[in-house]
C-alpha positions as CSV (number, residue, x, y, z in Angstrom):
1,M,1.0,14.9,-17.4
2,T,0.7,12.7,-20.8
3,A,4.6,12.7,-21.1
4,E,5.0,10.1,-24.1
5,R,8.4,9.1,-24.9
6,L,7.8,8.1,-28.9
7,P,9.5,5.2,-30.4
8,V,12.4,5.9,-32.6
9,D,11.0,6.0,-36.3
10,K,13.6,5.0,-38.9
11,R,11.9,6.7,-41.6
12,G,12.9,10.1,-40.4
13,S,16.3,12.0,-42.1
14,N,19.5,12.0,-40.5
15,D,19.8,15.7,-40.3
16,K,23.0,17.7,-39.7
17,G,22.9,20.6,-37.4
18,I,20.1,18.7,-35.8
19,D,19.9,16.0,-33.2
20,P,18.6,12.8,-35.2
21,A,15.9,12.4,-32.3
22,L,14.6,15.7,-33.0
23,A,14.8,15.5,-36.4
24,L,12.6,12.1,-36.5
25,I,10.2,14.3,-34.4
26,L,10.0,17.5,-37.1
27,D,9.8,15.0,-39.9
28,R,6.5,13.5,-38.2
29,H,5.4,17.2,-38.1
30,W,6.3,18.1,-41.4
31,R,4.9,14.6,-43.0
32,G,1.5,15.7,-41.2
33,E,1.5,12.7,-38.5
34,T,1.4,15.5,-35.8
35,S,0.3,19.0,-35.3
36,A,2.5,21.6,-34.4
37,P,1.6,21.7,-30.7
38,V,2.4,18.0,-30.3
39,A,5.5,18.2,-31.8
40,L,6.5,21.2,-29.6
41,M,5.5,18.7,-27.0
42,Q,7.9,15.9,-27.9
43,L,11.0,18.0,-28.8
44,L,10.6,19.4,-25.1
45,I,10.2,15.8,-23.9
46,E,13.4,14.7,-25.7
47,T,15.3,17.8,-24.7
48,E,13.7,18.7,-21.6
49,D,15.2,22.2,-22.8
50,A,13.3,25.1,-23.9
51,G,15.8,27.0,-25.6
52,A,17.5,23.2,-27.3
53,V,13.9,23.2,-29.1
54,A,13.7,26.7,-30.3
55,K,17.3,26.1,-31.9
56,A,16.2,23.0,-33.1
57,V,13.5,24.7,-35.0
58,A,15.6,27.6,-36.3
59,N,18.0,25.1,-37.7
60,A,15.6,23.3,-39.6
61,A,14.6,26.9,-40.8
62,Q,18.3,27.6,-42.2
63,G,18.1,24.4,-44.2
64,Q,19.9,21.9,-41.6
65,A,17.0,19.4,-42.2
66,G,18.8,17.3,-44.6
67,G,20.2,20.2,-46.5
68,V,16.1,21.1,-47.1
69,K,14.6,24.4,-45.8
70,R,11.3,23.6,-44.2
71,D,7.9,25.7,-43.2
72,T,8.5,26.2,-39.4
73,A,6.5,29.7,-39.7
74,E,3.9,27.8,-37.1
75,L,6.4,26.3,-34.8
76,E,8.5,29.5,-34.8
77,R,5.1,31.3,-33.8
78,L,3.9,28.8,-31.4
79,I,7.2,29.1,-29.4
80,A,7.2,33.0,-29.6
81,A,4.0,33.2,-28.0
82,N,4.3,30.3,-25.6
83,G,7.5,30.7,-24.6
84,A,6.9,31.2,-20.5
85,G,4.8,27.9,-21.1
86,C,7.7,26.1,-23.2
87,E,10.2,27.1,-20.5
88,R,7.5,26.0,-17.4
89,I,6.7,22.4,-19.0
90,A,10.6,21.9,-19.9
91,A,10.9,22.5,-16.0
92,M,8.3,20.3,-15.0
93,L,10.1,17.6,-17.0
94,R,13.5,18.0,-15.6
95,A,12.0,17.8,-12.2
96,D,11.9,14.0,-12.9
97,M,8.2,13.3,-11.4
98,D,6.9,11.5,-14.0
99,S,8.0,8.4,-15.4
100,A,7.2,5.3,-18.0
101,K,8.4,2.7,-15.9
102,P,5.8,-0.3,-15.3
103,A,4.7,-0.2,-11.3
104,R,5.7,-2.8,-9.2
105,T,2.1,-3.1,-7.6
106,V,-1.2,-1.6,-8.2
107,E,-1.2,0.2,-4.7
108,E,2.4,1.8,-5.9
109,G,0.8,2.6,-9.3
110,I,-2.0,4.5,-7.9
111,A,0.1,6.4,-5.2
112,F,2.6,7.4,-7.9
113,C,-0.4,8.9,-10.1
114,E,-1.8,10.4,-6.9
115,R,1.5,12.2,-5.9
116,L,2.4,12.8,-9.8
117,F,-1.0,14.7,-10.5
118,D,-1.1,16.8,-7.2
119,W,2.5,17.9,-8.2
120,S,1.9,18.6,-11.7
121,V,-1.6,20.4,-11.4
122,Q,0.2,23.1,-9.2
123,Q,3.0,23.8,-11.7
124,S,0.5,24.4,-14.5
125,E,-3.1,23.3,-15.1
126,E,-3.3,23.1,-18.2
127,A,0.1,21.5,-19.2
128,S,-0.9,18.9,-16.0
129,V,-3.8,17.2,-18.1
130,A,-2.1,17.7,-21.4
131,L,1.5,19.0,-22.2
132,Y,0.9,19.6,-26.1
133,S,-1.2,22.4,-24.6
134,L,2.2,24.0,-24.0
135,G,0.5,26.0,-20.7
136,N,-2.5,27.6,-22.9
137,P,-5.6,28.1,-22.0
138,E,-6.5,28.6,-25.5
139,L,-4.5,25.5,-26.9
140,L,-6.3,23.3,-24.4
141,S,-9.7,24.9,-25.1
142,A,-9.3,24.0,-28.9
143,A,-8.3,20.7,-28.3
144,T,-11.0,19.8,-25.7
145,D,-13.1,21.5,-28.1
146,E,-12.2,18.9,-31.1
147,I,-12.8,16.1,-28.2
148,V,-16.6,17.3,-27.4
149,K,-17.1,17.5,-31.2
150,Q,-16.2,14.0,-32.1
151,L,-18.2,12.8,-29.0
152,H,-21.1,14.3,-30.7
153,E,-20.5,13.0,-34.0
154,W,-20.3,9.7,-32.7
155,G,-23.4,10.0,-30.8
156,A,-22.1,9.8,-27.6
157,I,-23.5,12.7,-25.9
158,S,-27.0,14.1,-25.9
159,P,-29.2,16.7,-24.1
160,S,-30.3,13.6,-21.8
161,T,-27.1,11.8,-21.3
162,A,-25.9,11.1,-17.8
163,L,-22.0,11.1,-18.3
164,L,-18.7,9.9,-16.6
165,D,-15.7,11.4,-16.6
166,I,-12.7,9.1,-15.5
167,G,-9.9,10.7,-14.6
168,C,-11.5,14.3,-15.2
169,G,-8.3,16.2,-14.0
170,I,-9.0,19.9,-14.3
171,G,-12.4,19.5,-15.4
172,R,-12.1,21.0,-18.9
173,L,-14.0,18.2,-20.6
174,L,-16.7,18.7,-17.6
175,T,-17.0,22.4,-18.2
176,A,-17.3,22.0,-22.1
177,L,-19.8,19.1,-22.0
178,A,-22.2,20.8,-19.1
179,P,-24.0,22.5,-21.3
180,R,-24.8,19.6,-23.5
181,V,-25.8,16.7,-21.3
182,R,-28.0,16.1,-18.4
183,T,-25.5,15.4,-15.7
184,A,-21.6,15.3,-15.8
185,A,-19.7,13.9,-12.9
186,G,-15.9,13.8,-12.7
187,I,-13.9,11.5,-10.8
188,D,-9.9,11.7,-10.2
189,V,-7.4,10.3,-7.5
190,S,-5.5,13.6,-7.2
191,L,-7.2,16.0,-4.4
192,E,-5.8,18.9,-6.1
193,M,-7.3,18.2,-9.1
194,V,-10.2,17.6,-8.1
195,K,-10.2,20.7,-6.1
196,A,-9.1,22.7,-9.7
197,A,-11.9,20.7,-11.1
198,R,-14.6,21.8,-8.4
199,R,-13.2,25.6,-8.7
200,R,-13.7,25.4,-12.7
201,C,-17.0,24.0,-12.3
202,A,-18.4,26.2,-9.9
203,G,-22.0,27.3,-11.0
204,L,-22.5,24.4,-12.7
205,A,-25.8,22.4,-11.1
206,N,-25.5,19.7,-13.5
207,V,-21.8,18.8,-12.3
208,S,-20.4,16.8,-9.4
209,V,-16.9,16.2,-8.8
210,V,-15.7,13.3,-6.4
211,K,-12.1,11.8,-5.1
212,G,-11.7,8.7,-6.0
213,S,-9.6,6.2,-4.6
214,G,-8.2,5.1,-8.0
215,A,-8.7,1.3,-7.3
216,G,-12.1,1.4,-8.9
217,L,-16.0,3.1,-9.3
218,E,-16.9,2.5,-6.0
219,E,-18.5,6.0,-5.8
220,F,-21.0,5.0,-8.2
221,E,-24.5,2.6,-8.6
222,D,-25.0,0.2,-11.0
223,G,-26.2,1.7,-14.2
224,A,-25.7,5.4,-13.7
225,F,-24.4,6.7,-16.8
226,D,-25.2,6.4,-20.1
227,T,-21.9,7.5,-21.2
228,A,-18.2,7.1,-19.7
229,I,-15.4,9.0,-21.1
230,A,-11.6,8.6,-20.3
231,V,-9.4,11.0,-21.6
232,D,-5.6,10.4,-21.3
233,S,-6.4,8.3,-17.9
234,F,-6.2,4.8,-19.3
235,P,-2.5,5.3,-19.9
236,Y,-1.6,5.4,-16.0
237,L,-4.0,2.8,-15.1
238,R,-1.9,0.2,-17.6
239,Q,1.2,2.0,-16.0
240,S,0.0,0.9,-12.6
241,G,-0.8,-2.7,-13.6
242,Y,-3.3,-4.7,-16.4
243,E,-5.1,-6.2,-13.2
244,L,-6.3,-2.2,-12.7
245,V,-6.9,-1.9,-16.1
246,E,-9.4,-4.9,-16.2
247,R,-11.3,-3.7,-13.0
248,F,-11.9,-0.4,-14.8
249,F,-13.1,-2.0,-17.4
250,A,-15.5,-4.1,-15.7
251,E,-16.2,-1.3,-13.0
252,S,-16.9,1.5,-16.1
253,A,-19.4,-1.8,-17.5
254,R,-21.0,-2.2,-14.2
255,V,-21.5,1.8,-13.9
256,L,-23.3,2.3,-17.6
257,T,-26.9,1.6,-18.6
258,P,-27.4,-1.6,-21.3
259,G,-26.3,0.4,-24.5
260,G,-24.2,2.3,-22.6
261,R,-21.3,4.0,-24.5
262,L,-17.4,3.7,-23.1
263,V,-15.0,6.4,-25.2
264,I,-11.0,5.6,-24.4
265,L,-9.0,8.4,-26.0
266,N,-5.5,7.1,-25.4
267,Y,-5.2,3.5,-23.8
268,S,-1.3,3.4,-23.6
269,Y,1.5,5.3,-24.3
270,S,3.4,2.3,-25.9
271,G,3.5,3.9,-29.2
272,D,2.5,0.5,-30.5
273,D,-0.8,1.1,-31.9
274,A,-1.5,-2.3,-32.9
275,A,-0.7,-3.8,-29.4
276,D,-3.1,-1.2,-27.9
277,T,-5.9,-2.1,-30.1
278,Q,-5.6,-6.0,-29.8
279,E,-5.5,-5.5,-25.5
280,V,-8.7,-3.0,-25.8
281,R,-10.3,-5.5,-27.8
282,I,-9.8,-8.1,-25.3
283,L,-10.6,-6.4,-22.3
284,A,-13.9,-5.4,-24.2
285,A,-15.1,-9.1,-24.8
286,A,-14.6,-10.3,-21.2
287,S,-16.4,-7.1,-20.0
288,G,-19.6,-7.4,-22.2
289,Y,-18.4,-4.3,-25.0
290,E,-18.9,-4.2,-28.4
291,V,-15.8,-2.5,-30.1
292,L,-17.4,0.4,-33.0
293,I,-14.1,2.4,-33.3
294,A,-10.6,1.0,-32.4
295,G,-7.2,2.4,-32.9
296,E,-8.0,5.6,-34.9
297,R,-6.6,9.0,-34.8
298,P,-9.6,11.5,-35.4
299,F,-8.2,14.7,-34.2
300,A,-6.2,17.6,-35.9
301,L,-4.5,19.3,-32.8
302,W,-4.0,16.3,-30.5
303,D,-2.7,12.6,-31.8
304,G,-4.8,10.7,-29.2
305,L,-5.6,7.4,-30.4
306,A,-9.5,6.5,-30.2
307,F,-11.6,3.6,-28.7
308,F,-15.4,3.8,-29.1
309,L,-17.3,1.0,-27.4
310,I,-21.1,0.0,-26.5
311,K,-22.4,-2.1,-23.7
312,G,-24.3,-5.3,-24.8
313,T,-27.8,-5.1,-23.9
314,A,-28.3,-8.7,-22.7
């Protein structure tokens, strides 16, 4: 569900009338660090209460944010337009199915991910892959379009590309990329996610979706793909154990052609960009990748941390 709890930022205000943790989230938004949908997602994660989120935003509009009235029009518009979605996400969070706690073993981590996403996709397909969508297909589509545009700008996709989506979820990127690549294959550990992806990709002759074991990419042959993408999937691999992350780096290199591209959008939910970047560089070197982009946030709607790697040709 990409339910990330952000670290406390001491730069924020100590707002009267607003819980300090919520004030910090709102401050990040007003500083231009997060979009309105991401800010609302973070508020929902913090409170698990859609009513409390609406109240915090209203208080900010009335000048209870350090005595300064804030422009909350966009936040209020999103709350009004996505009230049911916010309520659903709050209920999902209160169900306490997700957890940031590291798994005791890789096997337990894989089982946790399978169970979590089998459940979450049945609550809300859009929210199950991106809480910041607020359960709204249009918001999710806009965020997806940003990713597709960035892949084009990086030269990661073309009409001749054979693409692999690692942790494809409901298939939102598969459907968006199918007209832009030669073939697209998706893999996910959740059977319910796979069912949703297959339904959404029905009729797309160049798209296939498989249920994976979660332990690797053994379903695919060596050198089968030109590009592999992993959008919000590595955080769950990382939570399952560093050993699993190492395996997926090696496996992605195996299934890519020489010169193939690996795009990772969010490596972990640690909130430590520098540590994530260091780990990715170490893992990349061990698996024969060159790092072209590391630790950038290129999106306007989503705050995903981007890594773009190229497999060596030697």
